[in-house]
CHARMM-style PDB file with segment names, atoms N, HN, CA, C and O in Angstrom:
ATOM      1  N   MET     1      28.833  11.721  -4.560  1.00  0.00      PROA
ATOM      2  CA  MET     1      27.476  11.520  -5.049  1.00  0.00      PROA
ATOM      3  C   MET     1      26.497  11.527  -3.863  1.00  0.00      PROA
ATOM      4  O   MET     1      26.725  10.829  -2.875  1.00  0.00      PROA
ATOM      5  N   PRO     2      25.415  12.306  -3.950  1.00  0.00      PROA
ATOM      6  CA  PRO     2      24.477  12.366  -2.826  1.00  0.00      PROA
ATOM      7  C   PRO     2      23.680  11.076  -2.676  1.00  0.00      PROA
ATOM      8  O   PRO     2      23.540  10.290  -3.613  1.00  0.00      PROA
ATOM      9  N   LYS     3      23.171  10.890  -1.481  1.00  0.00      PROA
ATOM     10  HN  LYS     3      23.285  11.528  -0.720  1.00  0.00      PROA
ATOM     11  CA  LYS     3      22.350   9.709  -1.212  1.00  0.00      PROA
ATOM     12  C   LYS     3      21.083   9.755  -2.042  1.00  0.00      PROA
ATOM     13  O   LYS     3      20.540  10.828  -2.305  1.00  0.00      PROA
ATOM     14  N   MET     4      20.614   8.588  -2.453  1.00  0.00      PROA
ATOM     15  HN  MET     4      21.055   7.716  -2.239  1.00  0.00      PROA
ATOM     16  CA  MET     4      19.343   8.511  -3.178  1.00  0.00      PROA
ATOM     17  C   MET     4      18.199   8.686  -2.175  1.00  0.00      PROA
ATOM     18  O   MET     4      18.178   8.027  -1.136  1.00  0.00      PROA
ATOM     19  N   LYS     5      17.266   9.558  -2.482  1.00  0.00      PROA
ATOM     20  HN  LYS     5      17.283  10.093  -3.327  1.00  0.00      PROA
ATOM     21  CA  LYS     5      16.134   9.770  -1.589  1.00  0.00      PROA
ATOM     22  C   LYS     5      14.963   8.902  -2.015  1.00  0.00      PROA
ATOM     23  O   LYS     5      14.678   8.760  -3.205  1.00  0.00      PROA
ATOM     24  N   LYS     6      14.285   8.322  -1.026  1.00  0.00      PROA
ATOM     25  HN  LYS     6      14.516   8.437  -0.060  1.00  0.00      PROA
ATOM     26  CA  LYS     6      13.080   7.560  -1.357  1.00  0.00      PROA
ATOM     27  C   LYS     6      11.930   8.534  -1.554  1.00  0.00      PROA
ATOM     28  O   LYS     6      11.988   9.678  -1.103  1.00  0.00      PROA
ATOM     29  N   HSD     7      10.895   8.077  -2.223  1.00  0.00      PROA
ATOM     30  HN  HSD     7      10.847   7.148  -2.589  1.00  0.00      PROA
ATOM     31  CA  HSD     7       9.703   8.882  -2.456  1.00  0.00      PROA
ATOM     32  C   HSD     7       8.893   8.839  -1.165  1.00  0.00      PROA
ATOM     33  O   HSD     7       8.271   7.824  -0.852  1.00  0.00      PROA
ATOM     34  N   SER     8       8.901   9.950  -0.409  1.00  0.00      PROA
ATOM     35  HN  SER     8       9.406  10.774  -0.664  1.00  0.00      PROA
ATOM     36  CA  SER     8       8.308   9.923   0.934  1.00  0.00      PROA
ATOM     37  C   SER     8       6.805   9.665   0.899  1.00  0.00      PROA
ATOM     38  O   SER     8       6.251   9.082   1.831  1.00  0.00      PROA
ATOM     39  N   GLY     9       6.145  10.100  -0.175  1.00  0.00      PROA
ATOM     40  HN  GLY     9       6.595  10.574  -0.931  1.00  0.00      PROA
ATOM     41  CA  GLY     9       4.706   9.840  -0.303  1.00  0.00      PROA
ATOM     42  C   GLY     9       4.416   8.360  -0.439  1.00  0.00      PROA
ATOM     43  O   GLY     9       3.459   7.856   0.149  1.00  0.00      PROA
ATOM     44  N   MET    10       5.233   7.662  -1.208  1.00  0.00      PROA
ATOM     45  HN  MET    10       6.011   8.072  -1.685  1.00  0.00      PROA
ATOM     46  CA  MET    10       5.045   6.222  -1.381  1.00  0.00      PROA
ATOM     47  C   MET    10       5.414   5.475  -0.105  1.00  0.00      PROA
ATOM     48  O   MET    10       4.784   4.477   0.247  1.00  0.00      PROA
ATOM     49  N   ALA    11       6.432   5.962   0.575  1.00  0.00      PROA
ATOM     50  HN  ALA    11       6.944   6.772   0.289  1.00  0.00      PROA
ATOM     51  CA  ALA    11       6.874   5.311   1.818  1.00  0.00      PROA
ATOM     52  C   ALA    11       5.771   5.331   2.871  1.00  0.00      PROA
ATOM     53  O   ALA    11       5.687   4.427   3.702  1.00  0.00      PROA
ATOM     54  N   LYS    12       4.917   6.372   2.835  1.00  0.00      PROA
ATOM     55  HN  LYS    12       4.986   7.106   2.160  1.00  0.00      PROA
ATOM     56  CA  LYS    12       3.814   6.465   3.796  1.00  0.00      PROA
ATOM     57  C   LYS    12       2.675   5.522   3.433  1.00  0.00      PROA
ATOM     58  O   LYS    12       1.875   5.154   4.293  1.00  0.00      PROA
ATOM     59  N   ARG    13       2.598   5.131   2.166  1.00  0.00      PROA
ATOM     60  HN  ARG    13       3.248   5.430   1.468  1.00  0.00      PROA
ATOM     61  CA  ARG    13       1.465   4.336   1.685  1.00  0.00      PROA
ATOM     62  C   ARG    13       1.702   2.840   1.723  1.00  0.00      PROA
ATOM     63  O   ARG    13       0.743   2.071   1.786  1.00  0.00      PROA
ATOM     64  N   VAL    14       2.941   2.410   1.687  1.00  0.00      PROA
ATOM     65  HN  VAL    14       3.720   3.034   1.636  1.00  0.00      PROA
ATOM     66  CA  VAL    14       3.227   0.971   1.641  1.00  0.00      PROA
ATOM     67  C   VAL    14       4.222   0.583   2.727  1.00  0.00      PROA
ATOM     68  O   VAL    14       5.005   1.405   3.203  1.00  0.00      PROA
ATOM     69  N   LYS    15       4.169  -0.700   3.108  1.00  0.00      PROA
ATOM     70  HN  LYS    15       3.532  -1.368   2.721  1.00  0.00      PROA
ATOM     71  CA  LYS    15       5.135  -1.256   4.057  1.00  0.00      PROA
ATOM     72  C   LYS    15       5.764  -2.483   3.410  1.00  0.00      PROA
ATOM     73  O   LYS    15       5.098  -3.217   2.680  1.00  0.00      PROA
ATOM     74  N   VAL    16       7.048  -2.701   3.678  1.00  0.00      PROA
ATOM     75  HN  VAL    16       7.589  -2.104   4.271  1.00  0.00      PROA
ATOM     76  CA  VAL    16       7.728  -3.872   3.142  1.00  0.00      PROA
ATOM     77  C   VAL    16       7.861  -4.891   4.265  1.00  0.00      PROA
ATOM     78  O   VAL    16       8.340  -4.570   5.353  1.00  0.00      PROA
ATOM     79  N   THR    17       7.431  -6.125   3.994  1.00  0.00      PROA
ATOM     80  HN  THR    17       7.042  -6.385   3.110  1.00  0.00      PROA
ATOM     81  CA  THR    17       7.496  -7.187   5.002  1.00  0.00      PROA
ATOM     82  C   THR    17       8.919  -7.722   5.092  1.00  0.00      PROA
ATOM     83  O   THR    17       9.783  -7.363   4.293  1.00  0.00      PROA
ATOM     84  N   GLY    18       9.143  -8.567   6.059  1.00  0.00      PROA
ATOM     85  HN  GLY    18       8.441  -8.858   6.708  1.00  0.00      PROA
ATOM     86  CA  GLY    18      10.458  -9.169   6.234  1.00  0.00      PROA
ATOM     87  C   GLY    18      10.874 -10.003   5.048  1.00  0.00      PROA
ATOM     88  O   GLY    18      12.056 -10.077   4.712  1.00  0.00      PROA
ATOM     89  N   SER    19       9.891 -10.641   4.405  1.00  0.00      PROA
ATOM     90  HN  SER    19       8.931 -10.581   4.678  1.00  0.00      PROA
ATOM     91  CA  SER    19      10.204 -11.486   3.251  1.00  0.00      PROA
ATOM     92  C   SER    19      10.319 -10.679   1.959  1.00  0.00      PROA
ATOM     93  O   SER    19      10.652 -11.228   0.909  1.00  0.00      PROA
ATOM     94  N   GLY    20      10.041  -9.361   2.036  1.00  0.00      PROA
ATOM     95  HN  GLY    20       9.771  -8.914   2.889  1.00  0.00      PROA
ATOM     96  CA  GLY    20      10.220  -8.502   0.870  1.00  0.00      PROA
ATOM     97  C   GLY    20       8.948  -8.169   0.112  1.00  0.00      PROA
ATOM     98  O   GLY    20       8.996  -7.467  -0.898  1.00  0.00      PROA
ATOM     99  N   LYS    21       7.796  -8.669   0.592  1.00  0.00      PROA
ATOM    100  HN  LYS    21       7.757  -9.239   1.412  1.00  0.00      PROA
ATOM    101  CA  LYS    21       6.537  -8.338  -0.068  1.00  0.00      PROA
ATOM    102  C   LYS    21       6.176  -6.889   0.252  1.00  0.00      PROA
ATOM    103  O   LYS    21       6.476  -6.390   1.337  1.00  0.00      PROA
ATOM    104  N   ILE    22       5.526  -6.215  -0.708  1.00  0.00      PROA
ATOM    105  HN  ILE    22       5.283  -6.620  -1.590  1.00  0.00      PROA
ATOM    106  CA  ILE    22       5.076  -4.842  -0.499  1.00  0.00      PROA
ATOM    107  C   ILE    22       3.576  -4.897  -0.216  1.00  0.00      PROA
ATOM    108  O   ILE    22       2.794  -5.376  -1.038  1.00  0.00      PROA
ATOM    109  N   MET    23       3.186  -4.398   0.966  1.00  0.00      PROA
ATOM    110  HN  MET    23       3.821  -4.009   1.633  1.00  0.00      PROA
ATOM    111  CA  MET    23       1.793  -4.455   1.386  1.00  0.00      PROA
ATOM    112  C   MET    23       1.191  -3.054   1.379  1.00  0.00      PROA
ATOM    113  O   MET    23       1.869  -2.073   1.682  1.00  0.00      PROA
ATOM    114  N   ARG    24      -0.088  -2.974   1.030  1.00  0.00      PROA
ATOM    115  HN  ARG    24      -0.639  -3.771   0.784  1.00  0.00      PROA
ATOM    116  CA  ARG    24      -0.805  -1.695   1.010  1.00  0.00      PROA
ATOM    117  C   ARG    24      -2.166  -1.878   1.679  1.00  0.00      PROA
ATOM    118  O   ARG    24      -2.668  -2.993   1.814  1.00  0.00      PROA
ATOM    119  N   GLU    25      -2.749  -0.750   2.093  1.00  0.00      PROA
ATOM    120  HN  GLU    25      -2.341   0.157   1.983  1.00  0.00      PROA
ATOM    121  CA  GLU    25      -4.112  -0.772   2.623  1.00  0.00      PROA
ATOM    122  C   GLU    25      -5.087  -0.904   1.463  1.00  0.00      PROA
ATOM    123  O   GLU    25      -4.794  -0.478   0.346  1.00  0.00      PROA
ATOM    124  N   GLN    26      -6.247  -1.494   1.729  1.00  0.00      PROA
ATOM    125  HN  GLN    26      -6.486  -1.840   2.636  1.00  0.00      PROA
ATOM    126  CA  GLN    26      -7.252  -1.600   0.680  1.00  0.00      PROA
ATOM    127  C   GLN    26      -7.995  -0.282   0.521  1.00  0.00      PROA
ATOM    128  O   GLN    26      -8.099   0.502   1.465  1.00  0.00      PROA
ATOM    129  N   THR    27      -8.510  -0.044  -0.678  1.00  0.00      PROA
ATOM    130  HN  THR    27      -8.426  -0.681  -1.444  1.00  0.00      PROA
ATOM    131  CA  THR    27      -9.223   1.206  -0.952  1.00  0.00      PROA
ATOM    132  C   THR    27     -10.698   1.063  -0.597  1.00  0.00      PROA
ATOM    133  O   THR    27     -11.205  -0.047  -0.435  1.00  0.00      PROA
ATOM    134  N   GLY    28     -11.375   2.195  -0.478  1.00  0.00      PROA
ATOM    135  HN  GLY    28     -10.963   3.097  -0.609  1.00  0.00      PROA
ATOM    136  CA  GLY    28     -12.821   2.187  -0.300  1.00  0.00      PROA
ATOM    137  C   GLY    28     -13.283   2.309   1.134  1.00  0.00      PROA
ATOM    138  O   GLY    28     -14.446   2.026   1.424  1.00  0.00      PROA
ATOM    139  N   LEU    29     -12.413   2.722   2.041  1.00  0.00      PROA
ATOM    140  HN  LEU    29     -11.469   2.951   1.804  1.00  0.00      PROA
ATOM    141  CA  LEU    29     -12.813   2.827   3.452  1.00  0.00      PROA
ATOM    142  C   LEU    29     -12.773   4.261   3.957  1.00  0.00      PROA
ATOM    143  O   LEU    29     -12.656   4.482   5.163  1.00  0.00      PROA
ATOM    144  N   ARG    30     -12.868   5.243   3.062  1.00  0.00      PROA
ATOM    145  HN  ARG    30     -12.963   5.063   2.083  1.00  0.00      PROA
ATOM    146  CA  ARG    30     -12.741   6.639   3.486  1.00  0.00      PROA
ATOM    147  C   ARG    30     -14.089   7.343   3.616  1.00  0.00      PROA
ATOM    148  O   ARG    30     -14.258   8.182   4.501  1.00  0.00      PROA
ATOM    149  N   HSD    31     -15.038   7.022   2.763  1.00  0.00      PROA
ATOM    150  HN  HSD    31     -14.901   6.341   2.045  1.00  0.00      PROA
ATOM    151  CA  HSD    31     -16.318   7.711   2.804  1.00  0.00      PROA
ATOM    152  C   HSD    31     -17.433   6.776   2.367  1.00  0.00      PROA
ATOM    153  O   HSD    31     -17.176   5.664   1.907  1.00  0.00      PROA
ATOM    154  N   ARG    32     -18.678   7.232   2.512  1.00  0.00      PROA
ATOM    155  HN  ARG    32     -18.887   8.136   2.886  1.00  0.00      PROA
ATOM    156  CA  ARG    32     -19.880   6.446   2.195  1.00  0.00      PROA
ATOM    157  C   ARG    32     -19.955   5.160   3.007  1.00  0.00      PROA
ATOM    158  O   ARG    32     -20.436   4.140   2.515  1.00  0.00      PROA
ATOM    159  N   LEU    33     -19.483   5.206   4.242  1.00  0.00      PROA
ATOM    160  HN  LEU    33     -19.091   6.034   4.642  1.00  0.00      PROA
ATOM    161  CA  LEU    33     -19.447   3.995   5.063  1.00  0.00      PROA
ATOM    162  C   LEU    33     -20.828   3.603   5.574  1.00  0.00      PROA
ATOM    163  O   LEU    33     -21.064   2.439   5.898  1.00  0.00      PROA
ATOM    164  N   GLU    34     -21.742   4.568   5.648  1.00  0.00      PROA
ATOM    165  HN  GLU    34     -21.551   5.513   5.385  1.00  0.00      PROA
ATOM    166  CA  GLU    34     -23.104   4.251   6.088  1.00  0.00      PROA
ATOM    167  C   GLU    34     -23.793   3.345   5.086  1.00  0.00      PROA
ATOM    168  O   GLU    34     -24.619   2.512   5.458  1.00  0.00      PROA
ATOM    169  N   VAL    35     -23.454   3.506   3.816  1.00  0.00      PROA
ATOM    170  HN  VAL    35     -22.783   4.183   3.514  1.00  0.00      PROA
ATOM    171  CA  VAL    35     -24.094   2.745   2.748  1.00  0.00      PROA
ATOM    172  C   VAL    35     -23.560   1.303   2.705  1.00  0.00      PROA
ATOM    173  O   VAL    35     -24.294   0.369   2.382  1.00  0.00      PROA
ATOM    174  N   LYS    36     -22.293   1.144   3.031  1.00  0.00      PROA
ATOM    175  HN  LYS    36     -21.697   1.903   3.294  1.00  0.00      PROA
ATOM    176  CA  LYS    36     -21.652  -0.174   2.921  1.00  0.00      PROA
ATOM    177  C   LYS    36     -22.046  -1.062   4.089  1.00  0.00      PROA
ATOM    178  O   LYS    36     -22.190  -0.599   5.220  1.00  0.00      PROA
ATOM    179  N   SER    37     -22.216  -2.332   3.800  1.00  0.00      PROA
ATOM    180  HN  SER    37     -22.099  -2.708   2.881  1.00  0.00      PROA
ATOM    181  CA  SER    37     -22.575  -3.278   4.849  1.00  0.00      PROA
ATOM    182  C   SER    37     -21.382  -3.509   5.767  1.00  0.00      PROA
ATOM    183  O   SER    37     -20.236  -3.260   5.390  1.00  0.00      PROA
ATOM    184  N   SER    38     -21.665  -3.987   6.975  1.00  0.00      PROA
ATOM    185  HN  SER    38     -22.596  -4.189   7.281  1.00  0.00      PROA
ATOM    186  CA  SER    38     -20.595  -4.276   7.934  1.00  0.00      PROA
ATOM    187  C   SER    38     -19.655  -5.329   7.369  1.00  0.00      PROA
ATOM    188  O   SER    38     -18.443  -5.273   7.579  1.00  0.00      PROA
ATOM    189  N   LYS    39     -20.222  -6.282   6.654  1.00  0.00      PROA
ATOM    190  HN  LYS    39     -21.206  -6.328   6.483  1.00  0.00      PROA
ATOM    191  CA  LYS    39     -19.420  -7.346   6.045  1.00  0.00      PROA
ATOM    192  C   LYS    39     -18.430  -6.763   5.044  1.00  0.00      PROA
ATOM    193  O   LYS    39     -17.260  -7.145   5.017  1.00  0.00      PROA
ATOM    194  N   GLU    40     -18.912  -5.835   4.224  1.00  0.00      PROA
ATOM    195  HN  GLU    40     -19.863  -5.525   4.246  1.00  0.00      PROA
ATOM    196  CA  GLU    40     -18.060  -5.198   3.217  1.00  0.00      PROA
ATOM    197  C   GLU    40     -16.962  -4.376   3.891  1.00  0.00      PROA
ATOM    198  O   GLU    40     -15.803  -4.409   3.476  1.00  0.00      PROA
ATOM    199  N   THR    41     -17.344  -3.635   4.942  1.00  0.00      PROA
ATOM    200  HN  THR    41     -18.285  -3.608   5.280  1.00  0.00      PROA
ATOM    201  CA  THR    41     -16.378  -2.810   5.671  1.00  0.00      PROA
ATOM    202  C   THR    41     -15.278  -3.669   6.282  1.00  0.00      PROA
ATOM    203  O   THR    41     -14.099  -3.320   6.217  1.00  0.00      PROA
ATOM    204  N   ARG    42     -15.668  -4.795   6.875  1.00  0.00      PROA
ATOM    205  HN  ARG    42     -16.626  -5.079   6.927  1.00  0.00      PROA
ATOM    206  CA  ARG    42     -14.672  -5.689   7.481  1.00  0.00      PROA
ATOM    207  C   ARG    42     -13.750  -6.279   6.425  1.00  0.00      PROA
ATOM    208  O   ARG    42     -12.547  -6.409   6.652  1.00  0.00      PROA
ATOM    209  N   SER    43     -14.302  -6.634   5.278  1.00  0.00      PROA
ATOM    210  HN  SER    43     -15.280  -6.528   5.094  1.00  0.00      PROA
ATOM    211  CA  SER    43     -13.477  -7.259   4.231  1.00  0.00      PROA
ATOM    212  C   SER    43     -12.499  -6.262   3.624  1.00  0.00      PROA
ATOM    213  O   SER    43     -11.458  -6.656   3.098  1.00  0.00      PROA
ATOM    214  N   LEU    44     -12.828  -4.954   3.693  1.00  0.00      PROA
ATOM    215  HN  LEU    44     -13.674  -4.634   4.121  1.00  0.00      PROA
ATOM    216  CA  LEU    44     -11.939  -3.932   3.144  1.00  0.00      PROA
ATOM    217  C   LEU    44     -10.819  -3.560   4.106  1.00  0.00      PROA
ATOM    218  O   LEU    44      -9.821  -2.968   3.695  1.00  0.00      PROA
ATOM    219  N   SER    45     -10.975  -3.901   5.389  1.00  0.00      PROA
ATOM    220  HN  SER    45     -11.786  -4.382   5.723  1.00  0.00      PROA
ATOM    221  CA  SER    45      -9.930  -3.555   6.347  1.00  0.00      PROA
ATOM    222  C   SER    45      -8.764  -4.527   6.185  1.00  0.00      PROA
ATOM    223  O   SER    45      -8.910  -5.597   5.593  1.00  0.00      PROA
ATOM    224  N   GLY    46      -7.623  -4.145   6.713  1.00  0.00      PROA
ATOM    225  HN  GLY    46      -7.504  -3.277   7.194  1.00  0.00      PROA
ATOM    226  CA  GLY    46      -6.450  -4.999   6.594  1.00  0.00      PROA
ATOM    227  C   GLY    46      -5.621  -4.658   5.371  1.00  0.00      PROA
ATOM    228  O   GLY    46      -5.995  -3.807   4.564  1.00  0.00      PROA
ATOM    229  N   THR    47      -4.487  -5.335   5.247  1.00  0.00      PROA
ATOM    230  HN  THR    47      -4.183  -6.026   5.903  1.00  0.00      PROA
ATOM    231  CA  THR    47      -3.563  -5.032   4.155  1.00  0.00      PROA
ATOM    232  C   THR    47      -3.545  -6.157   3.133  1.00  0.00      PROA
ATOM    233  O   THR    47      -3.839  -7.310   3.446  1.00  0.00      PROA
ATOM    234  N   VAL    48      -3.196  -5.797   1.914  1.00  0.00      PROA
ATOM    235  HN  VAL    48      -2.958  -4.859   1.660  1.00  0.00      PROA
ATOM    236  CA  VAL    48      -3.086  -6.759   0.821  1.00  0.00      PROA
ATOM    237  C   VAL    48      -1.793  -6.490   0.057  1.00  0.00      PROA
ATOM    238  O   VAL    48      -1.289  -5.368   0.077  1.00  0.00      PROA
ATOM    239  N   PRO    49      -1.249  -7.509  -0.619  1.00  0.00      PROA
ATOM    240  CA  PRO    49      -0.032  -7.277  -1.415  1.00  0.00      PROA
ATOM    241  C   PRO    49      -0.312  -6.350  -2.597  1.00  0.00      PROA
ATOM    242  O   PRO    49      -1.421  -6.319  -3.129  1.00  0.00      PROA
ATOM    243  N   VAL    50       0.697  -5.609  -2.991  1.00  0.00      PROA
ATOM    244  HN  VAL    50       1.598  -5.634  -2.559  1.00  0.00      PROA
ATOM    245  CA  VAL    50       0.610  -4.712  -4.147  1.00  0.00      PROA
ATOM    246  C   VAL    50       0.543  -5.564  -5.420  1.00  0.00      PROA
ATOM    247  O   VAL    50       1.100  -6.661  -5.464  1.00  0.00      PROA
ATOM    248  N   ALA    51      -0.139  -5.057  -6.453  1.00  0.00      PROA
ATOM    249  HN  ALA    51      -0.592  -4.166  -6.417  1.00  0.00      PROA
ATOM    250  CA  ALA    51      -0.252  -5.771  -7.722  1.00  0.00      PROA
ATOM    251  C   ALA    51       1.131  -6.017  -8.323  1.00  0.00      PROA
ATOM    252  O   ALA    51       2.031  -5.183  -8.221  1.00  0.00      PROA
ATOM    253  N   LYS    52       1.272  -7.173  -8.946  1.00  0.00      PROA
ATOM    254  HN  LYS    52       0.541  -7.850  -9.029  1.00  0.00      PROA
ATOM    255  CA  LYS    52       2.545  -7.582  -9.549  1.00  0.00      PROA
ATOM    256  C   LYS    52       3.052  -6.519 -10.534  1.00  0.00      PROA
ATOM    257  O   LYS    52       4.249  -6.238 -10.593  1.00  0.00      PROA
ATOM    258  N   ALA    53       2.121  -5.933 -11.307  1.00  0.00      PROA
ATOM    259  HN  ALA    53       1.149  -6.162 -11.258  1.00  0.00      PROA
ATOM    260  CA  ALA    53       2.494  -4.951 -12.328  1.00  0.00      PROA
ATOM    261  C   ALA    53       3.110  -3.693 -11.729  1.00  0.00      PROA
ATOM    262  O   ALA    53       3.876  -3.004 -12.403  1.00  0.00      PROA
ATOM    263  N   ASP    54       2.788  -3.379 -10.465  1.00  0.00      PROA
ATOM    264  HN  ASP    54       2.167  -3.939  -9.917  1.00  0.00      PROA
ATOM    265  CA  ASP    54       3.270  -2.146  -9.837  1.00  0.00      PROA
ATOM    266  C   ASP    54       4.532  -2.339  -9.006  1.00  0.00      PROA
ATOM    267  O   ASP    54       5.174  -1.362  -8.621  1.00  0.00      PROA
ATOM    268  N   GLU    55       4.895  -3.592  -8.726  1.00  0.00      PROA
ATOM    269  HN  GLU    55       4.373  -4.386  -9.039  1.00  0.00      PROA
ATOM    270  CA  GLU    55       5.992  -3.860  -7.793  1.00  0.00      PROA
ATOM    271  C   GLU    55       7.307  -3.213  -8.201  1.00  0.00      PROA
ATOM    272  O   GLU    55       7.972  -2.594  -7.370  1.00  0.00      PROA
ATOM    273  N   LYS    56       7.690  -3.344  -9.456  1.00  0.00      PROA
ATOM    274  HN  LYS    56       7.150  -3.847 -10.131  1.00  0.00      PROA
ATOM    275  CA  LYS    56       8.978  -2.822  -9.920  1.00  0.00      PROA
ATOM    276  C   LYS    56       9.046  -1.305  -9.719  1.00  0.00      PROA
ATOM    277  O   LYS    56      10.046  -0.780  -9.230  1.00  0.00      PROA
ATOM    278  N   ARG    57       7.973  -0.611 -10.099  1.00  0.00      PROA
ATOM    279  HN  ARG    57       7.160  -1.037 -10.496  1.00  0.00      PROA
ATOM    280  CA  ARG    57       7.921   0.853  -9.991  1.00  0.00      PROA
ATOM    281  C   ARG    57       7.969   1.291  -8.532  1.00  0.00      PROA
ATOM    282  O   ARG    57       8.669   2.244  -8.191  1.00  0.00      PROA
ATOM    283  N   ILE    58       7.235   0.605  -7.680  1.00  0.00      PROA
ATOM    284  HN  ILE    58       6.666  -0.170  -7.957  1.00  0.00      PROA
ATOM    285  CA  ILE    58       7.194   0.979  -6.267  1.00  0.00      PROA
ATOM    286  C   ILE    58       8.540   0.729  -5.599  1.00  0.00      PROA
ATOM    287  O   ILE    58       9.001   1.547  -4.803  1.00  0.00      PROA
ATOM    288  N   LYS    59       9.168  -0.395  -5.916  1.00  0.00      PROA
ATOM    289  HN  LYS    59       8.794  -1.060  -6.561  1.00  0.00      PROA
ATOM    290  CA  LYS    59      10.488  -0.695  -5.338  1.00  0.00      PROA
ATOM    291  C   LYS    59      11.496   0.384  -5.724  1.00  0.00      PROA
ATOM    292  O   LYS    59      12.342   0.777  -4.921  1.00  0.00      PROA
ATOM    293  N   LYS    60      11.390   0.853  -6.962  1.00  0.00      PROA
ATOM    294  HN  LYS    60      10.703   0.534  -7.614  1.00  0.00      PROA
ATOM    295  CA  LYS    60      12.295   1.911  -7.418  1.00  0.00      PROA
ATOM    296  C   LYS    60      12.049   3.195  -6.637  1.00  0.00      PROA
ATOM    297  O   LYS    60      12.992   3.900  -6.277  1.00  0.00      PROA
ATOM    298  N   MET    61      10.778   3.497  -6.377  1.00  0.00      PROA
ATOM    299  HN  MET    61      10.012   2.924  -6.670  1.00  0.00      PROA
ATOM    300  CA  MET    61      10.430   4.698  -5.618  1.00  0.00      PROA
ATOM    301  C   MET    61      10.903   4.612  -4.174  1.00  0.00      PROA
ATOM    302  O   MET    61      11.169   5.635  -3.544  1.00  0.00      PROA
ATOM    303  N   LEU    62      11.009   3.391  -3.648  1.00  0.00      PROA
ATOM    304  HN  LEU    62      10.793   2.560  -4.160  1.00  0.00      PROA
ATOM    305  CA  LEU    62      11.453   3.207  -2.269  1.00  0.00      PROA
ATOM    306  C   LEU    62      12.975   3.083  -2.188  1.00  0.00      PROA
ATOM    307  O   LEU    62      13.530   2.955  -1.097  1.00  0.00      PROA
ATOM    308  N   GLY    63      13.638   3.120  -3.320  1.00  0.00      PROA
ATOM    309  HN  GLY    63      13.187   3.224  -4.206  1.00  0.00      PROA
ATOM    310  CA  GLY    63      15.099   3.026  -3.337  1.00  0.00      PROA
ATOM    311  C   GLY    63      15.611   1.638  -3.046  1.00  0.00      PROA
ATOM    312  O   GLY    63      16.669   1.479  -2.436  1.00  0.00      PROA
ATOM    313  N   ARG    64      14.868   0.621  -3.478  1.00  0.00      PROA
ATOM    314  HN  ARG    64      14.009   0.750  -3.974  1.00  0.00      PROA
ATOM    315  CA  ARG    64      15.275  -0.773  -3.259  1.00  0.00      PROA
ATOM    316  C   ARG    64      15.685  -1.433  -4.560  1.00  0.00      PROA
ATOM    317  OT1 ARG    64      16.057  -2.606  -4.567  1.00  0.00      PROA
TER     318      ARG     64
END
């Protein structure tokens, strides 16, 4: 039986922490940055946990 392949697109978008949480980048930092306040831009930077509803599907895509 061949090895199960992970979904490489999803693997590029999320990281799994040591404790097993799935972290993703926040959305809204790609364009229209001149319009957004510095405060808004700073709050959008950094990573956040993936929504509970998506965890099962994402774990399956990562082969976990």
